[in-house]
C-alpha positions as CSV (number, residue, x, y, z in Angstrom):
1,M,110.9,102.7,94.1
2,G,114.7,103.0,94.0
3,G,114.2,105.7,91.4
4,K,112.4,103.3,89.1
5,I,108.8,102.8,88.2
6,Y,107.1,99.5,87.7
7,A,104.1,99.1,85.4
8,I,102.4,95.7,86.2
9,G,99.4,93.9,84.8
10,G,96.4,95.6,83.2
11,S,94.3,94.7,80.1
12,N,94.7,95.1,76.4
13,D,91.0,94.8,75.4
14,N,89.3,97.2,73.0
15,H,85.9,97.1,74.7
16,W,84.6,98.3,78.1
17,P,84.1,96.6,80.4
18,F,87.1,94.6,79.4
19,S,86.8,90.8,79.1
20,L,88.5,88.6,81.7
21,G,90.6,86.9,79.0
22,T,92.4,90.1,78.3
23,V,94.1,90.7,81.7
24,L,97.9,90.8,81.6
25,D,100.8,89.5,83.6
26,V,103.3,92.0,82.1
27,N,105.9,93.7,84.4
28,E,107.9,96.6,82.9
29,E,110.5,98.7,84.7
30,Y,110.9,102.4,83.7
31,D,114.0,104.5,84.5
32,P,113.0,108.2,84.4
33,T,116.6,109.3,84.4
34,W,117.4,107.6,81.1
35,N,113.8,107.4,79.8
36,V,114.2,103.7,79.2
37,W,111.8,100.7,79.6
38,V,112.9,97.1,80.2
39,F,110.8,93.9,80.8
40,R,111.0,92.2,84.2
41,K,109.7,88.8,85.4
42,P,105.9,88.7,84.8
43,M,103.4,88.6,87.6
44,P,102.3,85.0,88.4
45,T,98.6,85.8,88.2
46,P,97.5,88.0,85.3
47,R,95.3,90.7,86.7
48,A,93.9,94.2,86.3
49,L,92.5,96.8,88.7
50,F,94.3,95.3,91.6
51,A,95.8,97.0,94.7
52,I,99.5,97.8,94.7
53,A,101.7,99.1,97.5
54,V,105.4,99.3,98.3
55,Y,106.6,98.0,101.6
56,G,110.2,97.2,102.6
57,D,111.6,97.6,99.1
58,K,109.1,95.1,97.7
59,I,105.9,95.6,95.7
60,Y,102.7,94.0,96.9
61,A,100.1,93.2,94.2
62,I,96.8,92.3,95.9
63,S,93.3,91.3,94.8
64,G,91.8,92.7,91.6
65,I,90.4,91.0,88.6
66,S,91.9,87.8,87.2
67,S,90.9,85.7,84.2
68,E,88.5,83.9,86.5
69,G,86.9,87.0,88.0
70,A,87.4,88.9,91.3
71,T,90.3,87.5,93.3
72,G,92.1,87.9,96.6
73,V,95.5,86.7,95.5
74,N,98.5,88.3,97.2
75,E,101.8,88.3,95.2
76,V,105.0,90.1,96.1
77,Y,107.7,91.3,93.7
78,D,111.3,91.8,94.7
79,P,113.1,94.1,92.2
80,S,116.5,93.3,93.6
81,T,116.2,89.6,92.6
82,D,113.6,90.0,89.9
83,S,111.4,87.4,91.6
84,W,107.9,86.9,92.9
85,E,106.6,85.3,96.1
86,I,103.1,84.1,96.9
87,R,101.7,85.3,100.3
88,T,98.4,84.7,102.2
89,P,95.5,86.0,100.0
90,M,93.0,88.5,101.1
91,P,90.0,87.0,103.1
92,E,87.3,85.6,100.8
93,E,84.5,87.6,102.2
94,A,86.0,90.7,100.7
95,W,86.0,89.5,97.1
96,L,84.3,86.1,96.6
97,G,81.3,86.3,94.3
98,K,81.8,90.0,93.4
99,N,80.8,91.2,90.0
100,P,84.1,91.6,88.1
101,S,82.8,94.4,85.9
102,L,82.3,96.5,89.1
103,F,85.3,95.3,91.1
104,E,88.4,97.2,91.9
105,A,91.0,97.2,94.7
106,A,93.3,99.9,96.2
107,A,96.0,99.9,98.8
108,A,98.2,102.2,100.9
109,V,100.7,101.7,103.7
110,L,99.7,103.2,107.0
111,D,101.1,102.6,110.5
112,G,103.3,99.7,109.3
113,K,100.4,97.8,107.6
114,I,99.1,97.6,104.0
115,H,95.5,98.7,104.0
116,V,93.4,97.3,101.2
117,I,89.9,98.3,100.2
118,V,87.8,96.7,97.5
119,S,84.6,97.8,95.7
120,G,81.7,97.5,98.1
121,G,83.8,98.9,101.0
122,A,85.4,95.9,102.6
123,H,88.6,97.0,104.4
124,Y,91.5,94.8,105.6
125,A,95.0,95.6,106.9
126,Y,97.8,93.2,105.9
127,D,100.9,92.8,108.1
128,P,103.8,91.8,105.8
129,L,105.9,90.8,108.8
130,T,103.5,88.1,110.0
131,D,101.7,87.4,106.7
132,A,98.3,88.0,108.4
133,W,95.2,89.9,107.7
134,A,93.0,91.9,110.1
135,K,89.5,93.3,109.4
136,K,89.1,97.0,109.8
137,A,86.3,99.5,109.6
138,P,84.5,99.2,106.3
139,L,83.7,102.1,104.0
140,S,80.2,102.7,102.5
141,L,80.9,103.0,98.8
142,E,80.3,101.1,95.5
143,V,83.6,101.7,93.8
144,I,87.1,102.4,95.3
145,N,89.5,104.1,92.9
146,A,92.6,104.9,95.1
147,L,94.0,105.1,98.6
148,V,96.4,107.9,99.4
149,V,98.3,108.7,102.7
150,V,99.0,112.3,103.7
151,D,100.2,113.3,107.2
152,S,99.5,109.9,108.7
153,K,95.9,109.9,107.5
154,M,94.6,107.7,104.7
155,Y,92.2,109.1,102.1
156,A,89.9,106.8,100.0
157,V,89.1,108.2,96.6
158,S,85.9,107.2,94.8
159,G,85.2,109.4,91.7
160,D,85.2,113.0,93.0
161,S,84.5,112.1,96.7
162,L,87.0,111.6,99.5
163,N,86.8,109.9,102.9
164,V,89.5,110.1,105.5
165,Y,90.5,107.2,107.8
166,E,92.1,107.7,111.3
167,V,94.0,104.5,112.3
168,E,93.8,105.3,116.0
169,K,90.0,105.4,115.9
170,D,89.5,102.8,113.1
171,S,86.9,105.1,111.7
172,W,86.0,107.0,108.5
173,A,84.7,110.5,107.9
174,P,83.7,112.3,104.7
175,V,85.7,115.1,103.2
176,T,84.6,117.9,101.0
177,S,84.1,116.5,97.5
178,A,85.9,117.9,94.4
179,P,84.2,120.9,92.8
180,W,83.6,118.9,89.6
181,Q,82.1,115.5,89.2
182,L,84.8,113.0,88.1
183,T,84.7,109.3,87.1
184,Y,87.4,106.6,86.5
185,T,89.6,108.5,88.9
186,V,93.2,107.8,90.0
187,A,95.1,109.7,92.6
188,G,98.6,110.3,94.1
189,A,100.1,112.5,96.8
190,S,102.7,115.2,96.2
191,N,104.0,117.8,98.7
192,E,101.3,116.8,101.3
193,E,98.5,117.4,98.7
194,I,96.3,114.9,96.9
195,C,96.1,115.0,93.1
196,L,93.0,113.5,91.4
197,F,93.1,112.7,87.7
198,G,89.8,111.7,86.1
199,L,87.2,112.2,83.3
200,P,84.2,114.5,83.6
201,K,81.1,112.6,84.7
202,V,78.6,114.9,83.0
203,I,79.1,113.6,79.5
204,P,77.1,110.5,78.5
205,A,79.4,107.7,77.4
206,V,77.7,107.5,73.9
207,F,79.1,111.0,73.0
208,G,82.7,110.0,73.8
209,T,85.3,111.9,75.7
210,L,85.0,115.6,74.6
211,E,87.8,117.2,76.7
212,P,91.1,116.3,78.2
213,G,91.2,114.5,81.6
214,L,90.8,116.8,84.6
215,T,93.2,117.4,87.4
216,Y,92.0,118.5,90.9
217,I,94.2,119.0,93.9
218,Y,92.9,118.6,97.5
219,R,94.8,120.4,100.2
220,P,94.2,118.7,103.6
221,H,95.7,121.4,105.7
222,N,92.8,123.8,104.9
223,N,90.2,121.4,103.4
224,S,90.2,123.2,100.0
225,W,90.4,122.3,96.3
226,I,92.2,123.9,93.4
227,R,92.3,123.1,89.7
228,G,95.5,121.7,88.2
229,A,96.6,121.4,84.6
230,T,94.6,119.1,82.4
231,M,96.1,115.8,81.3
232,P,97.7,116.1,77.8
233,T,96.2,112.7,76.9
234,S,92.6,112.2,78.0
235,R,92.4,108.6,79.4
236,F,90.9,106.7,82.3
237,Y,92.5,104.2,84.8
238,P,96.1,105.0,84.1
239,G,98.8,104.0,86.6
240,I,100.2,106.6,89.1
241,A,103.8,106.7,90.4
242,V,105.5,109.4,92.5
243,I,109.3,110.2,92.3
244,S,110.8,113.3,94.0
245,G,107.4,114.9,94.2
246,D,106.6,114.5,90.5
247,L,103.7,112.3,89.5
248,Y,104.0,110.0,86.5
249,V,100.7,109.1,84.8
250,I,101.2,106.0,82.7
251,G,99.0,103.8,80.4
252,G,95.3,103.5,80.9
253,F,92.5,103.5,78.3
254,I,91.4,106.1,75.7
255,H,87.7,106.3,75.2
256,V,86.9,106.0,71.5
257,A,83.0,105.8,71.3
258,A,80.3,104.0,73.2
259,D,81.9,100.9,74.6
260,L,85.0,101.1,72.3
261,I,88.3,101.8,74.0
262,K,92.0,101.9,73.1
263,P,94.8,100.9,75.4
264,S,97.2,103.8,75.9
265,T,101.0,103.7,76.2
266,S,101.2,107.4,77.2
267,N,103.7,108.3,79.9
268,E,103.2,111.9,81.1
269,Q,104.9,113.6,84.0
270,Y,103.0,116.1,86.2
271,T,104.7,118.6,88.4
272,L,102.5,120.3,91.0
273,Q,103.0,124.0,90.7
274,H,102.6,126.5,93.5
275,P,98.8,126.9,94.0
276,P,97.0,130.2,93.5
277,P,97.5,132.7,96.4
278,N,93.8,132.6,97.4
279,G,93.7,128.8,97.6
280,E,90.1,128.7,96.4
281,A,88.5,125.9,94.6
282,F,87.4,127.0,91.1
283,I,86.0,125.8,87.8
284,Q,87.5,126.9,84.5
285,P,85.2,128.8,82.1
286,E,85.3,125.9,79.6
287,H,83.6,123.7,82.2
288,L,80.7,126.0,82.3
289,A,80.3,125.8,78.6
290,L,80.6,122.1,78.8
291,L,77.9,121.9,81.4
292,A,75.6,124.1,79.4
293,M,76.1,121.9,76.3
294,T,75.3,118.8,78.3
295,I,72.1,120.4,79.7
296,I,71.1,121.3,76.1
297,V,71.8,117.8,74.8
298,N,69.9,116.1,77.7
299,A,67.0,118.5,77.2
300,A,66.9,117.7,73.5
301,I,66.9,114.0,74.3
302,A,64.1,114.4,76.8
303,A,62.1,116.5,74.3
304,F,62.5,113.9,71.6
305,F,61.2,111.1,73.8
306,K,58.4,113.2,75.2
307,H,57.3,113.9,71.6
308,A,57.6,110.2,70.8
309,G,55.6,109.3,73.8
310,K,52.8,111.6,72.6
311,K,52.7,109.8,69.3
312,R,52.5,106.4,71.0
313,R,49.6,107.6,73.1
314,S,47.8,109.1,70.1
315,K,47.9,105.6,68.6
316,G,46.1,104.1,71.6
317,N,48.9,103.5,74.2
318,C,47.5,104.2,77.7
319,P,49.9,106.3,79.9
320,S,48.7,104.5,83.0
321,D,49.7,101.1,81.6
322,P,52.7,100.0,83.6
323,R,54.2,98.4,80.5
324,N,54.3,101.8,78.7
325,Q,55.8,103.5,81.8
326,I,58.7,101.0,81.9
327,E,59.3,101.4,78.2
328,D,59.4,105.2,78.5
329,G,61.7,105.1,81.5
330,S,64.2,102.7,79.9
331,Y,64.6,105.1,76.9
332,I,65.1,108.2,79.1
333,L,67.7,106.5,81.3
């Protein structure tokens, strides 16, 4: 926005899911030309995982997770005056009572309105000129990671899956998913293509992050996927900003082990290179090795519990006893 990038809110917790008391009100301005950060006026309501959109040279921060849980608060930042304004919040039915550990919000500007979707699929359009909300077609999904607009169509990103929204019809349609399962995904648009940045979904969390974050690029004009360069710093839920076609991937969390995380201050610039001439979606060889390793690990775990189950039964546990079945299932899951 105006050649500057604004990093707002977030959390500085060291555990996942992060606790509500760790959400931040911080507002930092980054100048890519001079590679300099400066602090600006903090956001009135500290929050994380909220929707953010630029409209009319102002930044709208909507919904997300506050210190009290899921919220519909709508706050607007004006960089020219370094000031915040409170606007009409998102309707309560979209966020009230939602589980904060599973709640996210995403926003994008389409047809002169700010469209906001929250986890669970509730979809509303906000008109900044009238300060009013309108209910739109919901989307059937558990988690929303990002909204991206390309060629007057809005794409909702949830993990490795995409759905496209047509404003004239007020309807959604599924799009071909990415060729690799992703989680904790963020996304941005560059040169009429959608870049997804996420972690591989195949590795159980207890084993930690074993490879750099993945980049996949969706090309709406021919409904195809290609693989992009991996993120130098493997992390989840960073912020995304686009300036002159380049994507800046900033902050986020680094997975340490189990539920331990570490807030990241990384700021990495991604330039979308010209895609391969055949335009085919592909998986790198190391992914195949990673998948094989995961299958082997899972098979070993299954074999262990199968063997343990035999020992329990040999000591008199009855396989048909529902209590034993529940115990076995909880271990395998």
